[in-house]
C-alpha positions in Angstrom: 4.5 19.2 10.0 1.5 19.3 7.7 -0.9 16.1 8.6 -3.6 15.3 5.7 -5.1 12.8 4.1 -2.8 13.4 1.0 0.6 13.0 3.2 2.6 10.8 5.0 3.1 11.2 8.5 6.8 11.3 8.7 9.5 10.6 11.6 11.3 13.6 12.3 14.8 11.5 11.2 13.2 10.2 8.3 13.2 13.3 5.5 10.5 13.1 2.8 10.7 11.7 -0.9 8.4 12.9 -3.7 6.8 9.1 -3.7 6.0 9.6 0.3 2.9 11.9 -0.5 1.6 8.4 -2.0 1.4 6.6 1.0 -1.3 7.4 3.9 -0.6 6.3 7.3 -3.7 5.2 9.0 -4.3 2.7 11.5 -4.3 0.0 8.8 -0.9 0.6 7.9 0.8 2.2 11.0 2.3 -0.8 12.3 3.9 -1.5 9.0 5.3 2.2 8.7 6.6 2.1 12.0 8.0 -1.3 11.7 10.6 0.6 9.0 11.2 3.7 11.3 12.6 1.2 13.8 14.8 -1.0 11.4 17.6 -0.5 13.6 16.1 -3.0 16.0 15.2 -5.8 13.9 17.0 -9.0 15.0 18.3 -9.3 11.6 18.6 -7.3 8.6 15.8 -8.3 6.4 12.2 -8.4 6.8 9.1 -9.9 5.1 6.4 -7.2 4.3 2.7 -8.6 3.4 -0.5 -6.6 2.7 -3.5 -6.9 0.0 -2.5 -6.0 -3.5 -2.3 -2.2 -4.3 -2.1 -1.3 -0.7 1.2 0.5 -1.2 3.4 -2.1 0.4 5.7 -2.3 -2.6 5.9 1.9 -2.5 6.5 2.0 1.6 9.4 -1.0 0.8 11.0 1.2 -2.0 10.8 4.1 -0.3 12.8 2.6 3.0 15.4 0.7 0.6 16.4 3.9 -1.2 16.7 5.9 2.2 18.9 3.2 3.7 20.7 1.9 0.5 19.0 -1.4 1.0 17.5 -4.3 -1.5 13.9 -5.0 -2.3 12.4 -8.5 -3.4 9.3 -8.0 -4.9 6.8 -10.8 -5.1 9.5 -12.6 -2.8 7.7 -15.7 -2.7 7.6 -16.6 -6.7 11.6 -15.2 -6.6 14.2 -18.2 -7.2 15.1 -19.2 -4.0 19.0 -19.5 -4.5 19.1 -15.8 -5.4 16.9 -14.7 -2.1 19.1 -17.1 0.2 22.3 -15.4 -1.3 20.5 -11.6 -1.0 19.7 -12.7 3.1 23.1 -13.7 3.7 24.2 -10.2 2.0 22.3 -8.0 4.1 23.7 -9.6 7.0 27.2 -9.2 6.0 27.1 -5.5 4.7 24.3 -4.4 7.4 22.1 -3.1 4.4 18.8 -4.5 4.9 16.9 -6.7 2.4 13.1 -6.1 2.3 10.9 -9.2 0.9 7.4 -8.3 -0.4 4.9 -11.1 -0.5 1.7 -12.2 -0.8 2.3 -15.2 1.8 4.4 -15.5 4.9 6.1 -18.1 7.1 4.5 -20.6 8.0 2.2 -20.6 4.5 5.4 -19.7 2.9 7.4 -22.8 2.9 10.3 -22.7 0.6 12.0 -25.8 -0.7 15.6 -24.7 -0.3 16.2 -25.7 3.6 18.7 -23.2 4.4 16.2 -20.3 3.2 13.3 -21.9 5.0 15.4 -21.7 8.3 16.7 -18.0 7.6 13.0 -16.9 7.1 11.9 -18.3 10.5 13.8 -16.0 11.8 13.1 -13.2 9.9 10.5 -10.5 11.2 7.1 -10.1 9.5 4.7 -6.8 9.1 1.8 -6.7 7.5 -0.2 -3.9 5.7 -4.1 -4.3 6.6 -7.3 -3.8 4.7 -8.3 -0.3 4.5 -10.0 1.3 7.1 -12.7 4.3 7.0 -10.2 6.6 6.9 -7.7 5.4 4.5 -10.5 4.1 2.1 -11.8 7.7 1.4 -8.3 9.2 1.6 -7.8 6.8 -1.0 -10.6 7.7 -3.1 -10.0 11.9 -3.0 -6.0 10.7 -3.9 -6.9 9.1 -6.6 -9.4 11.6 -7.6 -6.7 14.2 -7.3 -4.3 12.4 -9.7 -6.6 13.1 -12.6 -6.8 16.8 -11.3 -10.7 16.3 -9.8 -11.8 17.3 -6.5 -14.3 15.3 -5.1 -17.1 17.5 -3.1 -17.1 16.3 0.4 -20.8 14.7 0.5 -19.9 12.7 -2.8 -16.6 11.4 -1.2 -19.1 10.2 2.0 -21.3 8.8 -0.6 -18.5 6.5 -2.2 -16.9 6.0 1.2 -20.1 4.5 2.7 -21.5 2.5 -0.5 -18.5 0.8 -2.0 -16.9 -2.7 -1.3 -14.0 -1.4 1.0 -10.4 -2.3 -0.6 -7.5 -1.3 -2.3 -8.5 -2.1 -5.8 -11.8 -1.0 -5.7 -11.1 2.5 -5.0 -9.0 2.7 -8.1 -11.5 1.2 -10.2 -14.3 3.1 -8.6 -12.7 6.5 -9.1 -12.1 5.6 -13.1 -15.4 4.8 -13.7 -16.5 8.2 -12.4 -14.1 9.9 -14.3 -15.1 8.1 -17.4 -18.8 8.7 -17.0 -18.1 12.4 -16.1 -16.4 12.9 -19.5 -18.8 11.0 -21.6 -21.3 13.0 -20.1 -19.5 16.2 -19.8 -21.2 16.1 -16.4 -19.5 18.2 -13.4 -18.6 15.7 -10.8 -21.3 16.1 -8.6 -23.1 13.4 -5.7 -25.8 12.7 -8.7 -22.8 12.3 -11.7 -21.1 9.9 -9.3 -24.3 7.8 -8.4 -25.0 7.3 -12.2 -21.5 6.4 -12.7 -21.2 3.6 -10.0 -25.1 2.3 -10.9 -24.2 2.0 -14.5 -20.5 0.3 -13.5 -22.5 -2.2 -11.4 -20.1 -1.1 -8.5 -23.5 -0.2 -6.4 -27.0 -1.2 -6.6 -30.1 1.2 -7.8 -31.5 1.1 -4.3 -27.7 2.8 -3.3 
């Protein structure tokens, strides 16, 4: 099986879907990915998935529930508590798992509904971390590929080493570079990328 920066590392018993190429597995998110691949070991038929925005958390959750016939509540910590409570109970009755994607998790997530609070207290939690070096570089490469662009290796290293490392920055930087390159009718080179990032104030002049 192919393993590259633009393809998910799939367990042999987890058939690939079209969306899996969007989720890149590194040490930053491996625990979360493996948590879903071992869902038969969960103590209850529900889990909470947290992590930074734009980290692929909803993508991972949606891919999972589509495979197993489960149910997804995105931004679960902002949803109606009665509805969430009944969904949790239904998951236990039907055996079809519930995935709750949330910015906060217990004990920081404190539902007002006591019955929901007790159920979340026994619900396993898994988290996606901030991008590591490998994931950050792979995301930049993927966002360029989405635009039909190939970034030279030296330019990819430049961006990976000098940009603030988070998921949203990877997207914004690629957009800034693409916009600049089109406006200047310039090829995607290290000098072009450096000028684009300086002009967008994503790196300093000294970079």
